[in-house]
matplotlib code that plots the C-alpha trace (Angstrom):
import matplotlib.pyplot as plt

x = [32.0, 31.6, 35.0, 34.4, 31.1, 33.0, 33.8, 30.0, 29.1, 31.7, 30.3, 26.8, 27.9, 29.7, 26.4, 24.6, 23.0, 22.8, 24.7, 21.5, 19.8, 22.7, 22.6, 18.8, 19.2, 22.1, 20.4, 17.2, 19.3, 21.2, 18.0, 16.3, 19.4, 19.3, 15.6, 15.9, 19.0, 17.2, 14.2, 16.4, 18.2, 14.9, 13.7, 17.0, 16.9, 13.3, 14.2, 17.3, 15.2, 12.6, 15.3, 16.9, 13.6, 12.8, 16.3, 15.9, 12.3, 13.0, 14.5, 12.5, 9.0, 6.1, 4.1, 6.3, 4.7, 3.7, 6.2, 6.4, 6.8, 9.1, 12.3, 11.2, 11.0, 14.2, 16.0, 14.7, 15.5, 19.0, 19.8, 18.6, 20.3, 23.6, 23.5, 22.9, 25.6, 28.2, 27.4, 26.5, 30.0, 30.2, 26.6, 27.3, 30.5, 28.5, 27.3, 30.9, 32.5, 34.8, 34.7, 38.2, 39.7, 38.1, 39.3, 42.8, 42.4, 43.2, 42.6, 41.4, 40.4, 40.5, 42.0, 39.5, 36.7, 37.9, 37.9, 34.5, 33.3, 34.5, 33.0, 29.6, 29.7, 30.6, 27.8, 25.3, 26.4, 26.1, 22.6, 21.5, 23.0, 21.3, 17.9, 18.4, 19.7, 18.9, 22.1, 24.7, 27.3, 27.2, 27.4, 30.5, 32.2, 31.4, 32.7, 35.7, 36.5, 36.1, 38.2, 41.0, 40.9, 41.0, 44.0, 45.9, 45.2, 46.2, 49.5, 50.3, 49.5, 51.6, 54.6, 54.5, 53.9, 56.8, 59.1, 58.0, 58.6, 62.1, 63.1, 61.6, 63.4, 66.7, 66.0, 63.7, 60.8, 58.4, 58.9, 59.7, 56.4, 54.4, 56.6, 56.0, 52.2, 52.1, 54.3, 52.2, 48.8, 50.1, 47.1, 44.6, 46.6, 46.7, 42.9, 42.4, 44.8, 43.2, 39.7, 40.3, 42.6, 39.9, 37.3, 39.6, 40.3, 36.6, 35.6, 38.4, 37.3, 33.7, 34.6, 36.7, 34.1, 31.4, 33.2, 35.4, 34.5, 32.0, 34.1, 37.3, 35.3, 34.1, 37.6, 38.9, 36.4, 38.0, 37.0, 34.0, 32.7, 29.0, 26.6, 23.4, 21.8, 19.0, 16.8, 13.8, 15.3, 13.8, 15.7, 14.3, 15.6, 19.2, 20.7, 18.8, 19.7, 23.4, 23.2, 21.4, 24.2, 26.8, 25.0, 24.8, 28.5, 27.7, 30.3, 28.4, 29.7, 27.7, 24.2, 23.6, 20.7, 18.9, 16.5, 14.9, 15.1, 15.0, 17.7, 15.9, 18.0, 21.6, 22.6, 18.9, 18.1, 16.1, 18.8, 17.5, 18.1, 21.7, 23.4, 25.1, 22.7, 24.0, 23.4, 19.7, 18.7, 20.9, 19.2, 19.9, 17.7, 14.7, 14.4, 14.8, 18.3, 19.3, 20.6, 22.5, 24.4, 27.7, 30.1, 33.3, 34.1, 34.3, 37.9, 37.7, 36.4, 39.0, 38.4, 39.3, 38.3, 37.4, 37.6, 35.5, 33.5, 34.7, 32.8, 34.2, 33.3, 29.8, 29.3, 30.4, 28.3, 24.9, 23.6, 24.1, 27.2, 27.1, 29.6, 28.9, 30.2, 32.8, 31.2, 27.8, 29.5, 31.5, 28.4, 26.3, 29.1, 28.9, 31.9, 32.8, 30.9, 27.8, 24.5, 22.1, 18.4, 16.6, 12.9, 12.3, 8.6, 6.9, 9.7, 12.8, 16.2, 19.4, 23.0, 26.5, 28.9, 31.9, 33.8, 33.8, 34.7, 35.5, 33.4, 34.3, 31.0, 32.4, 33.0, 29.3, 29.0, 26.1, 27.3, 25.6, 25.8, 24.9, 26.0, 24.8, 26.6, 25.1, 22.1, 20.6, 18.2, 17.9, 14.3, 13.0, 11.4, 14.3, 15.1, 18.4, 20.4, 23.1, 25.1, 26.7, 28.4, 26.7, 28.2, 26.0, 25.7, 24.1, 21.4, 18.7, 19.3, 17.6, 14.3, 14.8, 15.9, 12.6, 10.6, 12.3, 12.3, 9.2, 9.4, 12.8, 13.7, 16.6, 18.5, 20.6, 23.4, 24.8, 21.4, 21.4, 24.9, 23.7, 20.8, 23.2, 25.4, 22.3, 21.3, 24.9, 24.9, 21.6, 22.7, 25.9, 23.7, 23.0, 26.6, 27.6, 25.1, 26.9, 30.2, 28.9, 27.7, 31.0, 33.0, 30.7, 31.2, 35.0, 34.6, 32.6, 35.4, 37.9, 35.7, 35.4, 39.1, 40.0, 37.3, 38.7, 42.0, 40.7, 41.2, 44.7, 45.5, 44.0, 46.3, 49.4, 48.9, 48.1, 51.6, 53.1, 51.5, 52.8, 56.3, 55.9, 54.5, 52.3, 48.9, 50.6, 53.1, 50.3, 48.1, 51.1, 51.8, 48.1, 48.1, 51.2, 49.7, 46.5, 48.4, 50.6, 47.6, 45.8, 48.8, 49.5, 45.7, 45.6, 48.8, 47.6, 44.1, 45.4, 47.9, 45.2, 42.6, 44.9, 45.8, 42.2, 41.0, 43.7, 42.7, 39.0, 39.7, 42.0, 40.6, 36.8, 36.1, 39.0, 40.1, 43.5, 44.4, 46.5, 47.3, 45.5, 48.2, 45.7, 43.5, 46.3, 46.9, 43.2, 42.8, 45.9, 44.7, 41.1, 42.4, 44.7, 42.0, 39.2, 41.0, 43.0, 40.1, 37.8, 40.6, 41.4, 37.7, 37.2, 40.3, 39.6, 38.9, 42.6, 43.5, 40.7, 40.7, 43.1, 45.8, 44.3, 40.9, 42.4, 44.5, 41.6, 39.3, 42.0, 42.8]
y = [-8.5, -8.1, -6.5, -4.1, -2.9, -1.9, 1.6, 2.2, 0.9, 3.2, 6.2, 5.3, 5.0, 8.4, 9.9, 8.6, 5.4, 2.8, -0.4, -2.4, -0.6, -1.3, -4.9, -5.2, -3.5, -5.7, -8.8, -8.1, -7.4, -10.7, -12.5, -11.1, -12.0, -15.5, -15.9, -14.4, -16.6, -19.7, -19.0, -18.6, -21.8, -23.7, -22.4, -23.4, -26.8, -27.3, -26.3, -28.5, -31.4, -30.9, -30.7, -33.9, -35.7, -34.8, -36.0, -39.3, -39.9, -43.2, -44.7, -43.0, -44.4, -42.1, -40.4, -39.1, -38.3, -34.7, -32.2, -32.3, -29.1, -30.9, -30.4, -26.9, -26.0, -27.9, -25.9, -22.6, -23.5, -24.7, -21.6, -19.2, -21.2, -21.4, -17.6, -16.8, -19.2, -17.7, -14.1, -14.5, -13.8, -10.4, -9.6, -10.2, -8.1, -5.0, -4.2, -4.0, -2.0, 0.8, 3.5, 4.8, 1.3, 0.8, 4.2, 3.3, -0.1, -2.0, -5.8, -6.4, -10.1, -10.9, -14.4, -15.2, -14.0, -16.0, -19.2, -18.6, -17.9, -21.3, -23.0, -21.4, -22.2, -25.8, -26.0, -24.6, -27.2, -30.0, -29.0, -28.7, -32.2, -33.7, -32.3, -33.8, -37.3, -37.9, -40.0, -38.4, -41.2, -40.8, -37.0, -37.2, -39.6, -37.4, -34.2, -36.0, -37.3, -33.9, -32.3, -34.8, -34.4, -30.6, -30.9, -33.2, -31.0, -27.9, -29.4, -30.6, -27.2, -25.5, -27.7, -27.4, -23.6, -23.2, -25.3, -23.4, -20.0, -21.0, -22.4, -19.6, -17.0, -18.6, -19.5, -16.6, -18.8, -15.9, -12.2, -10.5, -8.7, -11.9, -13.6, -10.8, -10.9, -14.7, -14.4, -11.5, -13.1, -16.7, -17.7, -16.7, -18.5, -21.6, -21.3, -21.2, -24.1, -26.3, -25.6, -26.2, -29.2, -30.9, -30.0, -31.3, -34.5, -35.2, -34.3, -36.6, -39.5, -39.2, -38.9, -42.0, -44.0, -42.8, -43.2, -46.3, -48.4, -50.7, -50.6, -51.7, -54.5, -55.8, -55.7, -57.8, -60.6, -63.6, -64.4, -66.7, -65.5, -66.7, -64.1, -66.1, -67.8, -70.4, -71.3, -73.5, -76.5, -79.8, -82.9, -84.8, -81.9, -81.6, -84.2, -82.9, -79.3, -80.2, -81.8, -78.7, -76.4, -78.7, -78.6, -74.8, -74.4, -72.7, -73.0, -74.2, -73.8, -76.9, -77.6, -77.3, -78.4, -75.7, -75.9, -72.9, -72.7, -70.1, -69.9, -69.7, -71.4, -71.1, -73.7, -74.6, -70.9, -68.5, -66.9, -63.4, -63.5, -64.9, -63.1, -59.7, -56.8, -55.2, -58.4, -58.8, -56.8, -58.9, -59.8, -63.5, -63.6, -62.0, -64.1, -67.7, -68.7, -70.9, -74.1, -76.8, -80.0, -81.3, -84.2, -82.2, -78.4, -76.2, -75.7, -71.9, -71.9, -71.9, -73.2, -70.7, -72.8, -76.4, -79.4, -80.7, -83.8, -87.3, -90.6, -91.4, -88.0, -88.3, -91.7, -90.4, -87.2, -87.4, -84.6, -83.4, -81.3, -77.7, -75.5, -71.8, -68.8, -66.7, -63.3, -64.6, -66.5, -63.5, -61.2, -63.6, -64.8, -68.4, -70.7, -74.3, -76.7, -74.5, -76.1, -74.4, -74.9, -74.3, -74.3, -75.9, -75.5, -76.8, -79.1, -78.2, -79.6, -79.1, -79.5, -78.8, -76.3, -78.4, -75.6, -72.0, -71.2, -68.2, -67.7, -65.7, -64.1, -62.3, -65.7, -65.7, -69.3, -70.5, -70.0, -70.7, -69.3, -72.8, -76.2, -79.4, -82.7, -85.3, -87.4, -84.5, -82.3, -84.3, -85.4, -81.9, -80.0, -78.8, -77.3, -76.7, -73.7, -73.2, -70.5, -70.4, -68.2, -67.5, -65.1, -62.2, -63.8, -66.9, -65.1, -66.5, -69.9, -68.6, -68.7, -72.4, -73.0, -71.5, -73.6, -76.8, -76.0, -73.8, -73.9, -72.3, -68.7, -67.2, -64.2, -62.3, -60.8, -58.8, -57.1, -56.3, -54.8, -52.7, -51.4, -50.6, -48.7, -46.8, -45.9, -44.8, -42.5, -40.9, -40.6, -38.9, -35.9, -35.7, -36.2, -33.5, -31.2, -32.0, -31.2, -27.8, -27.0, -28.2, -26.0, -23.1, -23.5, -23.3, -20.1, -18.6, -19.4, -17.8, -14.7, -14.6, -15.0, -12.2, -9.9, -10.2, -8.8, -6.4, -3.2, -4.2, -5.0, -1.7, 0.2, -1.9, -1.4, 2.3, 2.6, 0.6, 2.9, 6.0, 4.4, 3.9, 0.5, 0.2, -1.6, -4.2, -5.1, -5.3, -7.5, -9.8, -10.2, -11.1, -13.5, -15.3, -15.5, -17.2, -19.5, -20.7, -21.3, -23.1, -25.3, -26.4, -27.1, -29.3, -31.2, -32.0, -32.8, -35.2, -36.8, -37.5, -38.6, -41.1, -42.6, -42.7, -44.2, -46.9, -47.9, -48.0, -50.1, -52.6, -52.9, -52.3, -53.4, -55.9, -54.3, -53.5, -49.8, -47.7, -44.0, -41.4, -39.1, -38.1, -36.6, -34.7, -32.3, -31.5, -30.9, -28.6, -26.6, -26.3, -25.3, -22.6, -21.1, -21.3, -19.9, -17.3, -16.0, -15.8, -14.3, -11.5, -10.8, -10.4, -8.2, -6.0, -3.1, -3.1, -2.4, 0.1, 2.2, 5.1, 5.3, 8.6, 6.9, 3.9, 6.0, 8.4, 5.4, 3.7, 6.8]
z = [7.7, 11.5, 11.8, 8.9, 10.6, 13.8, 12.5, 11.8, 15.3, 16.8, 15.0, 16.2, 19.8, 19.6, 18.3, 21.4, 20.0, 22.9, 22.4, 23.0, 20.1, 17.8, 18.8, 18.0, 14.7, 13.6, 14.9, 12.9, 9.8, 10.2, 10.9, 7.8, 5.7, 7.0, 6.2, 2.7, 1.9, 3.3, 1.1, -1.9, -1.0, -0.7, -4.1, -5.8, -4.1, -5.4, -8.9, -9.0, -7.7, -10.4, -13.1, -11.9, -11.6, -15.2, -16.3, -14.4, -15.3, -17.0, -13.8, -11.1, -10.4, -11.2, -9.8, -7.0, -3.6, -3.3, -1.9, 1.8, 3.9, 6.3, 4.2, 3.5, 7.2, 7.8, 5.1, 6.5, 10.1, 9.2, 7.2, 9.9, 12.7, 10.8, 10.0, 13.7, 15.0, 12.6, 13.5, 17.2, 18.5, 16.7, 17.7, 21.4, 21.1, 19.9, 23.4, 24.7, 21.9, 23.0, 20.2, 20.9, 20.7, 17.3, 16.1, 17.2, 15.4, 18.6, 18.3, 21.8, 22.3, 18.6, 19.1, 21.9, 19.8, 16.8, 18.8, 20.2, 16.6, 15.5, 18.6, 17.9, 14.2, 14.9, 17.5, 15.0, 12.4, 15.0, 16.0, 12.3, 11.5, 14.6, 13.6, 10.1, 11.1, 14.8, 14.9, 17.2, 16.6, 12.8, 13.2, 15.4, 13.1, 10.1, 11.6, 13.1, 9.6, 8.1, 10.8, 10.3, 6.5, 6.8, 9.1, 6.8, 3.8, 5.7, 6.9, 3.4, 2.0, 4.7, 4.0, 0.3, 0.3, 2.8, 0.6, -2.5, -0.9, 0.3, -3.0, -5.1, -3.0, -3.9, -7.5, -8.4, -9.7, -9.2, -9.1, -5.8, -5.5, -5.9, -3.3, -0.8, -1.5, -0.8, 2.3, 3.7, 3.0, 3.8, 6.0, 3.4, 0.7, 2.9, 3.4, -0.4, -1.0, 1.7, 0.5, -3.2, -2.7, -0.6, -3.3, -6.2, -4.3, -3.7, -7.3, -8.7, -6.5, -7.4, -11.1, -11.0, -9.2, -11.5, -14.8, -14.7, -11.7, -13.5, -16.7, -14.8, -13.0, -16.4, -17.8, -15.0, -15.5, -17.3, -20.8, -20.9, -17.5, -17.3, -18.6, -18.0, -15.1, -15.3, -12.3, -11.7, -13.5, -12.4, -11.7, -14.8, -17.0, -15.9, -18.2, -21.2, -20.3, -20.1, -23.6, -25.0, -23.7, -25.3, -28.7, -28.5, -27.6, -24.3, -21.6, -18.5, -14.9, -13.8, -12.5, -8.7, -6.5, -4.5, -1.6, 0.0, 3.8, 6.6, 9.3, 12.7, 15.3, 16.6, 19.2, 19.7, 20.6, 18.5, 16.3, 16.6, 20.4, 20.4, 17.5, 18.1, 18.3, 15.2, 13.2, 14.1, 11.1, 8.7, 5.5, 5.9, 9.0, 7.2, 4.2, 2.9, 1.9, -1.0, 0.5, -1.4, -0.8, -2.2, -1.8, -2.6, -2.2, -5.3, -6.5, -6.3, -2.7, 0.1, 3.7, 6.3, 9.3, 10.0, 7.6, 4.7, 5.5, 4.6, 4.8, 8.2, 9.6, 8.2, 9.8, 13.2, 13.1, 14.9, 12.6, 9.1, 8.6, 7.2, 5.3, 5.8, 3.9, 5.8, 5.7, 6.9, 9.7, 10.8, 10.7, 12.8, 15.1, 13.9, 14.4, 13.7, 16.0, 16.3, 15.7, 13.1, 12.6, 9.3, 8.5, 5.0, 4.3, 7.5, 8.5, 10.6, 10.1, 12.2, 11.3, 12.8, 11.2, 10.0, 8.1, 7.1, 3.4, 1.4, -1.7, -4.8, -5.6, -8.6, -10.4, -11.6, -10.6, -8.6, -5.0, -1.7, 1.8, 3.2, 1.8, 3.6, 3.5, 1.2, 2.4, 4.4, 2.3, -0.9, 0.0, 0.4, -2.6, -4.7, -8.1, -9.9, -10.9, -13.5, -15.2, -18.6, -21.1, -24.4, -27.0, -28.2, -31.7, -30.2, -28.2, -30.5, -29.0, -25.8, -27.5, -28.4, -24.8, -23.5, -25.9, -24.8, -21.1, -20.5, -16.7, -16.4, -15.7, -17.6, -16.1, -18.6, -16.6, -19.5, -19.9, -16.2, -16.5, -19.5, -17.4, -14.6, -17.0, -18.3, -14.7, -13.9, -16.9, -15.8, -12.2, -13.4, -14.0, -10.3, -9.5, -11.9, -10.1, -6.9, -8.6, -9.5, -6.0, -4.5, -6.9, -6.2, -2.5, -3.1, -5.1, -2.3, 0.1, -2.3, -2.5, 1.3, 1.7, -0.8, 0.5, 4.1, 2.8, 0.2, 2.2, 3.2, -0.4, -1.6, 0.8, -0.1, -3.8, -3.4, -1.8, -4.6, -7.2, -5.4, -5.5, -9.3, -9.8, -12.8, -13.0, -15.2, -12.5, -9.8, -12.1, -12.8, -9.0, -8.3, -11.3, -10.0, -6.5, -7.8, -10.1, -7.2, -5.0, -7.9, -8.8, -5.2, -4.7, -7.8, -6.9, -3.4, -4.6, -7.3, -4.8, -2.1, -4.7, -6.3, -2.9, -1.7, -5.0, -4.9, -1.4, -2.4, -5.5, -3.9, -0.4, -0.9, -4.6, -4.9, -8.3, -9.7, -9.9, -12.1, -12.0, -14.2, -15.7, -18.5, -15.7, -14.0, -16.8, -17.1, -13.4, -13.2, -16.2, -14.9, -11.5, -12.8, -15.1, -12.6, -9.6, -11.4, -13.4, -10.4, -8.2, -10.8, -11.2, -7.4, -7.0, -10.0, -7.6, -6.7, -10.3, -11.0, -7.9, -7.8, -5.1, -3.8, -3.3, -1.5, 0.8, 1.6, 2.4, 4.5, 6.5]

ax = plt.figure().add_subplot(projection="3d")
ax.plot(x, y, z, "-o")
ax.set_aspect("equal")
plt.show()
């Protein structure tokens, strides 16, 4: 936009208008544009929020707090600041415009100005992000990740486009005019491919996480995985409860003792003072933990350090021995041989860490962060916990269970999972809204890219028409150009999304992963239709404007 205004600035300078006045006029125009666009953005944001709140009314507590003006002012300030940072380079250059250089179409310091433009834009984004988050480290990590991602996508796009152009030149995959168009506007095509491949990858990853993550996790649970927990069982009820489960045909995972206690000491020092600084807000330090005791380790739990206790070790130990879960030990910096102190009610108890074990939390068995050796916490107030599998057809037996054991609390895990699924379905509306805005942003980039080359394309196609090319040939060349960009964008997006999703599934969620070929066809078709239709609509002027009009305007 700034480059296209240079001719107007040159004419005003020739007519005697001072550069300072042109700068002020343009600055006020840009400022007004930023304010109006920011107001529009705030209004759209408010309407979208209201629509989402109404759609999620069953899972969002009501009434919501009244609308604060802080996000409104933040939105207005961010929009204006970003508009100024993007246009500042061109604004500052107005005062140094040489009319004759513009008339001769001399580039001057175009590259230097482009670099400064990027620097100013990035600076504006950093300032806006810092005002919103107040966390410089997170901002730097975020923009570094974005920068690396864009670089990877750009290099992939450049490599694939280069290979495609070389091969298509030899094997005539596309017509000669389309090949020339892509070659001549290669940087703009690369910008389109990079933008849309990044968007497609993000949309695919979000879709996979939203649609199948919980379902795949449930499919990987073994048959007969416990779907009910019972807590607050008393010691005199355990035998009767076990017999009741046997009569109902419910598969129990055992009954385990449980004592509530707070971790407050590490090596006889207040634990909040000796753990790493980043661990001081750990949830385990701010609540009571469920403690248990056992003679033997559970079969599905693996020791990663230390040894389980034996009678000889217990006899030689001056304090009770403790087995601690591995992730908690790692977070708090606890190792074998450390001495831990717990507060159970009003009484303290200490123990020595004998081993560190890895727990399978997805087994739906009662698991504990802390297990004491026998003979240590049995005399403290305790209750029992159990888990069992009950088929859906046998749910009525829960009523009988409550009548026979009125003090227990039953947690229906399958009902909780159903609620989670319902919440995910509702939240998917918000995710789909994000999808829409992401795709809209990509289309705006496409529009900007095509608009920046529109005058050149008008001139080129005017020459082609003079040389005898029909509108049908020009339309076909544009269509092929957009299809190529869309196809490469979709391929890169699918490739990166599958790799990223596989890493997330296996390394973060510990789930198996399989490819999604049924999704590939849909993404390819959607990309081709969306980008080609939008591109042809934005370049319609090339097909409707006569060659005479194009040449007169260019000259």
